[in-house]
C-alpha positions, 0 to 999 in steps of 0.5 A: 721173636717167637719161632713158628712151629709146624703141627699135624692133626691127629688121625684119631679124631672125627667130626660129628654134626648135631643140631647146627653145631660141629663137634670134634671127637678125640676118640683115643682120649675120650674127649669132645670139643665144640668147633666153630667155623674158624677152628674148622677151617684151621683143622683142615689146614692142620690135617695137611700140616701147618704152622701154629699161629698166635690166634684164638682159634689156633691156641684153642686147637693146640690146647685140646691136644689133637695136634702132633709134632710129626705127621701121623703114620697110621699102621692100623690094618682095618678101616677107620671104623674098627679103629674108632671102635677099638680105641674108643672102647679102651679104658680112658683112665690110668690105673689107681693104687691098689690099697687094701683100706679102699676095698670096703669103699669099693664095695660100698660104692658098688652097692650104692651104684646098684641101688641107684639103678634099681628104680629104672630097671628095664624090662628084663624078660622080653615077650613079643606076644606071638602064639606060644609053643611049650617046648618039651623038657630038655634031654638032660640024660643025653648031655650028662652021658656026653664027655666034655673032653670028647665033645670039645674034640668032636666039635667041628664047623660043618658045611655039608648038611643033609636035607633031613629033619632035626628033632624038636627035643634036640632044639629044646635041649640046645635052647634050654642048655644055652639060653634058659634061666638056670633055676637050679643054681640061683644067685648066692647074693646076700639078703638085701643085695640088688639082683639084676637079670638071671643066670644062664650056663654062660657068663654075662656082663653084669648078670644082665643076660642081654642076649635074646635067642630067636629060632629059624625053624626050617626042618624040625619034627613037630614044629611048623616052619617059621621064625620064633622067639625063645622066652628064656624064663619059661622055656617057650617058643613064641611065633614071630613070622613065617619063613620068607620065600627066599632060602636062608642063604639069601640072608647069609651072604650066599652061604648056601650050605645053610639051606639044609640046616634043620634049625638055626639059633639067631642071637640078638643083643638088647642094647638097652639092658647094657646102656642102663647099667654100663653107659660107657661104650666099652660095654660093647666089648663084653656084649660081643663076648656074651654072644661068643660064650653062648655060641660056644655053649650052643656048639657043644650042645649041638655036638653032644646031641649028635648033630653038626654045628655051623656058625656065622657072623656074616649076614645082611643085618638090616634084612634079618632085623626086619624079619625078626621085627626087632626094635632096632633102636635097642636090639640087633642081630649079632650072631647065628649058630645052625644045626642039622645032620651032615657029613661033618666036613668043613668043606662044601661039596663044591669045594671038594669037587674043585680040590679033587678035580672033578669040576 
């Protein structure tokens, strides 16, 4: 007589419903299974622990590998969405041997992969169609005079800004140094190699430069207040929409010190560029890193120009996406870096008053 064994359902799965069917998604092992009604009911039982029966449904569930010998203990500190993201973007395959005789095959397969992509290349240069403003050339001399080490030491997140204007030249220099096409040192690709995107001063996954830059121009000399899109290849701002009646803090979850910024650079990601070359969800990781690289570059440029930087990833995504008139099926706001004149303090006036006991 066969002894019944008790099993528990893995905590690293979820169900998705699509076109009248249910699919169990084992996100840790990157596997999907269509689930029928009987299997669905058995999965509910296994979530509390149950004995495996000699039935078609139980055999199918057991063969999928989602049943455990012991009740799962979940030590993940964040919510399940972050766990799905982290485990779901881990590499699904074990390492393969490093064999020198395979190096040429790796190179050949990469070139063939790039060639196969080229015919379906998405639009690389994003132009919205608004009224365009040619920006002044960047203040390269000011950046060249700044010591990298001194700038790194001086960079500090400020939360105490004066309500004073920033110069258009400073904005142009930050945008150019962060987002512009680095024409001076173009690709060193051999003749015949497929090239995608363009180069900036910060690295980017696949050279795609999937990050777009928008500007919240509040108090910039010589530039009408408004929301603008930066055309990287041309060093041009194009008008998107007037500033909303609400201050920027309304969109930044109450971070009121941002209301005195001269300008803010809003970084969005063009998902369609990444989907085209990197269809696996792991590409979401380098997408975030791309924005991080650009954010640090912007912070250093702002500091080198004598302004104070501030940055945040805490905002109302939906409302900012709407303000920027983004096609949210392929592009979303990811991060924001602000700049302005300020005291340099990382504490707001209100925080300091509470610490000092004046309130």
